[in-house]
C-alpha positions in Angstrom: 270.5 125.3 -159.0 272.4 126.1 -156.2 275.2 128.3 -157.1 278.8 128.2 -156.2 280.1 130.0 -153.5 283.6 131.7 -153.3 283.9 133.4 -150.1 284.6 137.2 -150.1 285.1 137.7 -146.5 287.5 135.5 -146.3 289.5 138.2 -148.9 288.4 140.8 -146.9 289.7 138.9 -143.5 292.9 138.8 -146.1 293.1 142.9 -145.9 292.4 143.5 -142.3 295.3 141.1 -141.5 297.3 143.1 -143.5 297.0 145.7 -142.2 296.4 144.5 -138.5 300.8 143.3 -139.7 301.3 147.7 -140.3 299.4 148.9 -136.9 295.9 148.3 -135.9 294.1 151.5 -134.4 291.9 151.1 -131.8 289.8 153.6 -133.0 289.3 154.9 -136.9 288.6 158.7 -136.9 289.4 159.7 -139.7 290.7 163.6 -139.1 289.9 166.3 -140.2 292.0 166.6 -143.2 293.6 163.8 -145.6 297.1 163.2 -144.6 299.8 162.6 -146.6 303.9 161.4 -146.6 305.2 165.2 -147.0 303.1 165.9 -144.0 304.1 163.6 -141.8 307.9 165.3 -141.1 309.7 165.9 -137.9 308.8 169.1 -136.0 305.8 169.6 -138.2 303.5 166.4 -137.6 305.8 165.0 -134.2 309.1 165.6 -132.1 311.7 163.7 -131.7 313.6 164.9 -127.8 316.4 164.0 -125.8 315.5 163.8 -122.1 317.7 166.5 -120.2 319.2 164.6 -117.4 319.3 161.4 -119.5 319.3 161.2 -123.2 319.1 157.4 -123.3 315.7 158.5 -122.7 314.1 159.9 -125.5 310.6 161.1 -125.7 308.7 160.8 -129.1 305.7 162.9 -129.6 302.4 163.7 -131.9 302.2 167.4 -132.9 298.7 166.6 -134.3 295.0 167.4 -133.1 293.4 164.8 -131.0 291.3 164.2 -133.9 293.8 162.2 -135.7 294.3 158.3 -134.6 298.0 158.1 -134.6 300.8 155.3 -135.2 304.3 154.7 -134.7 307.1 152.2 -135.3 309.8 152.6 -132.6 313.6 150.4 -131.4 311.2 148.8 -129.2 307.7 148.3 -131.4 304.7 149.8 -132.1 302.4 152.0 -130.3 299.4 153.9 -130.5 299.5 156.7 -128.1 299.8 160.2 -128.8 303.1 160.5 -126.7 305.3 157.7 -126.6 309.0 157.2 -123.7 311.8 155.0 -125.3 314.4 154.0 -123.0 317.8 153.0 -125.0 320.1 151.7 -123.7 323.4 151.4 -126.1 324.7 153.5 -128.5 324.0 154.1 -131.9 321.1 155.0 -134.7 317.7 154.6 -134.7 314.8 155.3 -136.5 311.8 156.1 -136.4 307.8 156.1 -138.3 305.3 158.1 -137.2 301.8 157.5 -139.2 298.4 158.3 -139.5 295.0 156.8 -140.1 292.9 158.3 -142.6 289.7 157.9 -145.6 292.5 156.5 -147.3 293.6 154.2 -145.0 296.7 154.1 -142.9 299.9 156.5 -144.5 302.9 156.8 -142.4 305.7 159.0 -143.0 309.4 158.4 -144.2 311.8 156.7 -141.2 313.3 159.6 -139.5 316.7 158.9 -137.7 317.8 160.0 -134.2 321.1 159.2 -132.2 321.8 157.9 -129.0 325.3 158.5 -128.0 326.1 156.8 -124.4 325.4 153.2 -123.1 322.9 153.5 -119.8 323.9 150.4 -117.9 321.2 151.1 -116.0 318.4 149.3 -117.8 319.9 147.0 -119.0 319.6 146.2 -115.2 316.1 145.5 -115.7 315.4 142.3 -114.4 314.0 140.7 -117.5 317.8 141.5 -119.0 319.0 140.3 -116.7 316.6 136.9 -117.2 316.8 136.5 -121.2 320.4 137.8 -121.5 321.9 136.0 -118.2 323.1 139.8 -117.6 326.1 142.6 -118.6 328.9 141.3 -120.0 326.9 137.3 -120.4 325.1 135.3 -123.1 322.2 132.6 -122.6 320.9 130.2 -124.7 317.7 129.0 -124.5 315.9 126.4 -126.8 312.3 125.3 -127.6 310.9 123.1 -125.2 310.7 120.0 -128.2 313.4 117.4 -128.6 314.8 115.2 -131.1 312.9 112.3 -128.9 309.1 114.2 -129.2 309.8 114.7 -124.9 308.8 119.0 -123.8 310.4 119.2 -120.3 308.4 121.6 -119.3 305.5 122.8 -120.8 303.0 120.2 -122.1 304.4 121.3 -126.3 306.3 124.4 -127.9 304.1 126.0 -128.7 300.3 127.3 -127.6 297.8 129.8 -128.8 296.2 133.2 -126.8 294.3 135.8 -128.0 295.6 139.2 -129.5 295.0 141.0 -126.2 297.0 138.7 -124.3 300.2 140.1 -122.7 302.3 139.4 -119.9 300.1 140.3 -117.6 296.7 137.8 -118.3 299.4 134.8 -119.2 301.5 135.0 -116.1 298.7 136.1 -114.0 295.9 133.7 -115.3 293.8 136.9 -115.6 291.2 137.3 -118.4 292.6 139.5 -121.7 290.8 143.3 -122.2 290.0 142.6 -125.8 286.9 140.7 -126.9 289.1 138.0 -128.4 290.4 136.5 -126.0 291.2 133.0 -125.6 293.6 130.2 -125.4 294.8 126.5 -125.9 298.0 124.9 -125.0 298.3 123.0 -127.9 299.9 119.5 -127.2 302.3 119.0 -129.1 304.9 116.6 -128.3 301.7 114.1 -127.7 299.6 115.2 -130.5 300.8 113.8 -134.2 298.8 116.5 -136.3 300.8 119.9 -133.8 304.5 118.2 -134.3 305.9 121.2 -136.3 304.9 121.4 -139.9 305.7 117.2 -141.5 308.9 116.8 -139.7 308.5 115.2 -136.7 310.4 115.3 -133.7 314.0 117.0 -134.0 316.5 119.5 -132.9 315.2 122.7 -134.0 318.2 124.4 -132.7 318.2 127.9 -130.2 318.3 131.1 -129.4 321.6 133.4 -127.4 320.6 136.3 -126.4 323.9 138.5 -124.9 325.2 141.7 -123.8 328.7 141.3 -124.8 329.7 144.8 -126.2 325.7 145.6 -126.8 322.7 143.4 -127.3 323.2 140.4 -129.5 321.5 137.8 -130.8 322.0 135.1 -132.8 319.3 132.3 -133.7 320.9 128.8 -134.8 317.2 127.0 -136.9 319.2 123.8 -137.5 315.8 122.5 -139.2 316.7 125.4 -142.6 320.7 125.1 -141.4 320.6 128.8 -141.2 322.3 131.9 -138.4 320.5 134.4 -137.7 323.2 137.3 -136.0 321.5 140.6 -135.4 320.2 142.8 -131.8 317.5 143.1 -129.5 315.7 145.7 -127.2 313.9 144.9 -124.6 310.4 147.5 -123.0 310.3 146.4 -119.9 307.6 148.2 -119.0 305.2 147.2 -121.8 306.8 143.8 -121.8 307.9 143.5 -125.3 310.9 142.8 -127.3 312.3 144.0 -130.9 314.9 141.3 -132.7 316.6 143.2 -135.5 318.3 141.0 -138.8 316.8 137.9 -136.4 313.3 136.6 -135.1 311.8 134.2 -133.0 313.2 129.6 -133.3 310.0 128.3 -134.9 308.3 125.4 -137.0 308.9 126.4 -140.5 305.4 125.0 -141.4 304.3 129.1 -140.1 306.8 130.8 -141.9 304.2 132.6 -143.8 301.7 133.7 -141.1 303.8 135.8 -139.6 305.3 139.4 -140.7 306.7 140.6 -138.1 309.0 137.2 -136.8 311.3 140.5 -134.2 308.1 141.9 -133.2 307.5 139.9 -129.9 305.7 139.9 -126.8 307.2 138.7 -123.6 304.3 136.6 -122.0 306.3 135.1 -119.6 310.3 135.0 -119.0 311.8 133.4 -115.5 315.2 131.6 -114.7 314.7 128.1 -116.8 311.7 129.4 -118.7 310.3 131.9 -121.0 307.1 132.3 -123.6 307.6 134.9 -126.6 304.4 135.5 -128.4 304.2 136.9 -132.0 301.0 137.6 -134.4 300.1 135.5 -136.5 298.5 138.3 -139.1 298.7 136.5 -142.7 297.3 133.3 -143.1 294.6 133.1 -145.8 292.7 130.2 -143.8 292.9 131.8 -139.8 291.9 135.0 -138.4 294.5 136.9 -136.3 295.8 136.0 -133.1 298.7 135.7 -130.7 301.2 132.1 -131.7 303.3 131.6 -128.0 306.3 129.6 -128.7 308.1 128.3 -125.4 311.2 128.2 -124.2 313.7 126.5 -121.7 317.2 127.4 -120.8 320.5 125.3 -121.9 320.8 125.2 -117.1 317.3 123.9 -117.1 317.9 121.5 -119.9 320.9 120.0 -119.3 319.8 119.3 -115.9 316.3 118.2 -116.0 315.5 114.4 -115.5 312.3 112.9 -116.0 309.8 112.2 -113.4 310.0 108.0 -112.3 306.3 108.0 -113.5 304.2 105.1 -113.6 302.9 104.6 -116.7 299.4 105.9 -117.3 296.8 103.6 -117.7 293.1 103.4 -119.2 289.9 105.0 -116.9 287.0 102.9 -117.7 283.4 104.2 -116.1 282.5 103.1 -113.1 280.0 100.2 -113.1 282.7 99.0 -115.9 282.5 95.3 -114.8 278.8 95.3 -114.8 278.8 96.4 -117.9 280.9 93.9 -119.1 279.9 90.4 -117.6 275.6 91.7 -116.6 274.2 93.7 -119.9 271.2 91.3 -120.2 272.9 87.6 -119.2 275.6 86.8 -117.9 276.3 85.1 -121.0 277.6 87.7 -123.5 279.1 87.1 -127.0 281.3 89.9 -128.4 282.0 89.7 -132.5 284.6 91.7 -133.9 283.0 95.0 -135.7 283.6 93.9 -139.7 283.9 97.6 -140.0 286.1 99.2 -137.4 287.6 96.0 -136.4 291.5 97.6 -134.9 293.6 100.4 -134.0 296.7 101.2 -132.4 296.1 102.9 -129.3 298.7 104.6 -126.6 298.9 103.2 -122.9 296.6 105.0 -121.5 293.6 103.5 -123.9 293.7 106.2 -126.3 293.5 105.4 -129.9 296.2 106.2 -131.6 294.6 106.4 -135.8 290.7 106.7 -135.2 289.9 104.7 -137.9 286.4 104.9 -139.1 284.3 102.6 -141.8 286.4 102.8 -144.9 289.1 104.9 -143.8 291.8 102.2 -143.3 294.8 103.1 -144.9 296.6 101.1 -147.3 299.0 100.6 -144.5 297.2 99.0 -142.4 294.5 97.7 -144.6 292.2 95.7 -146.3 290.1 94.6 -143.3 289.6 90.0 -143.4 286.6 89.3 -144.8 284.2 87.7 -142.0 285.3 89.6 -138.8 281.8 89.4 -137.3 282.2 85.8 -137.1 285.0 86.3 -135.4 283.9 86.3 -131.7 284.9 86.1 -128.1 281.7 84.3 -125.7 282.6 85.6 -121.9 280.3 83.6 -119.4 281.1 85.6 -116.3 278.8 82.6 -113.7 280.7 80.5 -114.8 284.4 82.4 -115.9 284.8 80.7 -118.9 285.2 81.7 -122.8 284.5 80.5 -126.1 286.7 81.5 -129.3 286.1 80.8 -132.7 287.8 81.8 -135.6 285.8 82.8 -139.0 287.1 79.4 -140.0 285.5 77.8 -138.0 288.0 76.9 -135.4 287.1 76.9 -131.2 289.1 77.5 -128.4 287.7 76.9 -124.9 288.8 77.3 -121.7 288.0 79.7 -118.6 289.4 83.1 -117.6 289.8 85.7 -114.8 289.3 89.6 -115.0 291.1 91.9 -112.3 290.6 94.8 -110.5 291.9 96.8 -113.6 290.0 95.1 -116.5 292.6 93.1 -117.9 291.5 89.6 -118.9 293.1 86.6 -118.7 293.0 83.9 -120.5 294.0 79.4 -119.1 294.4 78.3 -122.7 296.2 80.3 -125.6 293.9 82.3 -127.8 295.2 81.5 -131.5 296.2 84.1 -133.9 294.0 85.4 -137.0 294.7 87.9 -139.3 292.3 90.4 -139.8 294.1 93.1 -141.7 296.7 93.1 -144.8 298.8 90.3 -144.2 300.2 90.7 -141.3 297.7 92.4 -138.3 296.9 89.8 -136.1 294.4 89.0 -133.2 296.1 87.5 -130.5 296.8 88.4 -126.6 299.8 89.4 -125.7 302.9 87.6 -124.4 301.2 86.8 -121.4 298.2 85.2 -123.1 296.3 88.6 -122.1 294.2 91.6 -123.2 292.9 94.7 -121.5 289.8 96.5 -121.7 290.9 100.4 -123.0 287.4 101.7 -123.3 283.7 100.4 -123.3 281.7 102.5 -125.5 277.4 103.1 -125.0 274.6 105.3 -126.1 271.4 105.9 -124.3 272.5 103.8 -121.7 273.9 101.4 -123.2 276.8 99.2 -124.0 277.4 98.9 -127.8 281.1 98.4 -128.3 283.9 97.7 -126.0 288.3 98.1 -127.2 290.5 95.4 -125.7 294.3 95.7 -125.9 297.1 93.4 -126.3 300.6 95.4 -124.8 302.9 95.1 -127.4 306.2 94.0 -126.1 308.4 95.8 -128.4 306.9 99.6 -127.7 305.0 101.8 -125.4 301.2 101.0 -126.7 297.8 98.2 -128.0 297.4 96.8 -130.4 293.4 97.4 -130.0 290.9 95.5 -130.8 286.5 96.0 -130.9 283.9 94.0 -130.5 280.4 94.5 -130.0 278.3 92.3 -127.8 275.1 90.2 -128.7 273.6 89.3 -125.6 270.3 87.8 -127.7 268.5 90.8 -127.3 267.0 92.3 -130.3 267.5 95.9 -128.5 271.4 95.5 -128.0 272.3 99.0 -129.8 269.6 101.8 -129.5 268.8 103.6 -132.8 270.2 106.1 -134.4 268.4 109.5 -134.2 267.4 111.4 -137.9 268.5 115.1 -138.0 266.3 117.1 -140.7 268.4 118.7 -143.6 266.9 121.2 -145.8 269.1 120.9 -149.2 267.5 123.7 -150.6 270.2 125.7 -147.9 273.6 123.6 -148.2 276.3 125.8 -149.5 278.6 124.0 -152.0 281.4 124.5 -154.2 285.4 126.2 -154.2 284.4 127.9 -150.6 287.9 128.2 -149.7 290.0 130.6 -151.4 293.5 129.0 -152.2 292.1 125.7 -152.1 291.4 123.0 -154.9 288.5 121.8 -152.8 284.9 120.9 -153.7 283.0 121.5 -150.6 279.9 120.4 -148.7 279.3 123.3 -146.3 276.2 122.3 -143.9 277.5 124.7 -140.9 280.1 127.0 -140.7 280.5 129.8 -138.1 282.7 131.8 -140.6 280.7 131.4 -144.0 277.2 131.8 -145.4 275.5 129.1 -143.2 275.8 131.0 -139.7 273.0 132.6 -140.9 271.0 130.3 -143.0 271.6 126.9 -142.3 270.4 123.9 -143.9 269.7 122.7 -140.5 269.6 123.1 -136.9 273.1 123.0 -134.8 271.2 122.9 -131.5 269.9 119.3 -132.7 273.1 117.6 -133.1 273.9 116.1 -129.4 275.5 113.1 -129.5 278.5 111.1 -128.5 279.0 108.5 -130.2 278.5 108.2 -133.6 277.1 110.2 -136.7 276.8 108.4 -140.5 276.2 110.7 -143.3 274.4 110.2 -146.7 275.4 112.4 -149.7 274.5 112.0 -153.6 276.5 114.7 -155.6 275.8 114.7 -159.5 276.8 115.7 -162.1 280.0 115.9 -161.9 281.7 116.6 -165.6 285.3 116.6 -167.3 288.1 114.5 -165.2 286.0 114.6 -162.2 282.9 112.6 -164.4 285.6 110.1 -163.7 288.9 109.9 -161.4 288.3 109.5 -157.7 289.3 111.7 -154.6 289.7 111.1 -151.0 287.0 113.2 -149.3 286.5 113.9 -145.7 284.3 115.5 -143.0 285.3 118.7 -140.6 283.4 118.7 -137.8 284.3 120.8 -134.7 282.6 121.4 -131.7 280.9 123.9 -130.4 283.6 125.2 -127.6 286.2 123.9 -130.4 286.3 120.0 -128.9 286.0 117.9 -130.1 287.4 118.1 -133.2 287.2 115.7 -136.1 289.1 116.2 -139.6 289.3 113.3 -141.3 291.3 113.6 -144.8 290.7 109.7 -146.0 286.8 109.3 -144.9 285.2 107.8 -148.5 286.5 107.8 -151.4 284.4 109.8 -154.6 284.5 108.8 -158.3 282.3 110.0 -159.8 278.7 110.7 -159.9 276.4 108.9 -156.9 275.6 108.3 -153.4 278.3 108.0 -150.6 278.6 107.7 -146.5 281.0 109.2 -144.2 280.7 107.1 -140.7 282.4 109.9 -138.0 282.7 108.5 -134.5 283.3 111.0 -131.6 286.1 111.6 -129.3 283.8 113.1 -126.8 280.0 115.0 -126.6 279.4 117.1 -129.2 276.8 119.8 -128.4 276.1 121.4 -131.1 278.6 122.5 -133.9 281.0 125.4 -135.4 282.3 123.6 -138.5 280.2 120.8 -140.1 281.4 120.7 -144.0 282.5 118.0 -146.3 285.7 118.4 -148.4 286.3 116.6 -151.8 290.0 117.0 -151.9 291.6 118.3 -155.3 288.6 118.0 -157.2 287.5 122.1 -157.6 289.7 122.5 -160.7 288.7 119.2 -162.9 285.2 120.3 -162.6 284.4 121.6 -166.3 281.5 123.0 -165.8 280.3 123.5 -161.6 277.3 124.9 -162.3 275.9 121.7 -163.6 276.8 119.9 -160.0 274.0 119.2 -158.0 274.4 118.2 -154.1 271.7 116.6 -151.4 272.1 115.4 -148.2 270.1 111.6 -148.3 270.0 111.7 -144.4 271.9 112.8 -141.1 271.8 110.4 -138.0 273.4 110.7 -134.7 274.1 107.9 -131.9 
């Protein structure tokens, strides 16, 4: 009987991230003896001194033997060096905490204060201070680079991801990170609904205003939460970091909880017009630490920005596409509508907006009409004639043209036909045209084509999915079967904090990494996957209630990524099938699981559940 597994490594990861949030040393030296809070006092464990010529320069120095790994929390951030030099431009009282890594973990002493009695203009004349605030006696306002219309004016989106070791040099100069965790991901937040702020969509999220008027002050106007934070800030211009006190970086509400220090900031880039501020994601129970990079533009840049007068994007068709759609086997091809995935909506570049799969149409878009495999469009590329037939037997004939952009123009109107719900129709656009949006192929054969009718109301296409039928018995290549060792499948409540029942075939961060039921190198495909599985032994409410299930399939280089939320409905014991269409070529995977959402607590006897993978096929 396969045991139900709760992954302890996630709990360990959370503990590790908690330590990271405080101060993660580069090495974990335990020292010559354990240290207590009472040992970590000024002039015994460390010293704080002012420069004799410029008292705004403050020196922090560890007085412990070099075998101790030390950490500092100071007005300009955190440091691990034994000696730290602070440049404090403004008068006031400041606090320092000195810590040591011990056998029992990281121990900090009580805060120690020091006083700066004068203003040092030299320190705020640095370029970073001027670019951020406008200069001494001035203020400058910054917006997240996304507006209420979802438009980004400089960056591709308002947030990027980087590795925790990335900094000013690696981002502005494009250098590889110094650490082993270097990676980067420019999330196209504006163009991809899955990266919009939480569930809010596009909106005006507010602003941050930095000034150098009687001090270094910051005002964060958070329009989403309806709050205004007023605080102060200090820049460490040498290390390109900033500490915000009583305020934090303006950000999306969906990530409030995954960062513990919104005021502990890395300045990743800063110019007159734009800046990038990074904070460490250190409190996400499902993901490891990384650098969340928030992208801002200045108010002046935003006010004077005008969109480029660019032509509409267009679908990109493969070389030789004319032959693909005209001479697959013969010049006369009967294209029939796919009965499983007949329609979607597409952007102007031809990319599908929903990526529906068989059985995944939501209530607002379905149900699919019956007999759609009898809706056909027969095209004769030799005579340039067509025959259009609907499932009710009505036929329309005429001639057509096909231009160099892949646009079919028909001389006779193709009658509209309802293909989904009560309102989804198949019909050409107002010009009696259909445009080729994409061509699907596998093993060198054309196996599908998406045609689009341009909307007259917004910049998108109504997209229709057709399958070729040339009369050959070998039109569609056979799917390849992948062997699965069911004795190695892991399943159960595998994600801490979630109520999902997960079936895991491979997870780079889980138990199946070293003992996978599949050979992940065999998962090389670029069109589709079919996964058939059986679940039995469901008890309690789980035996009768209906649940959504989705496949998560992430490529070996983090792309393509497929994460379904309603690929199939699960209702009691039975055999179920999930079909996935690939967004690009997979060459192995790092995450390959099925999640049955919100089911686990409804199972009265989890130990009785059995799962088998009946077949796994790729094309």
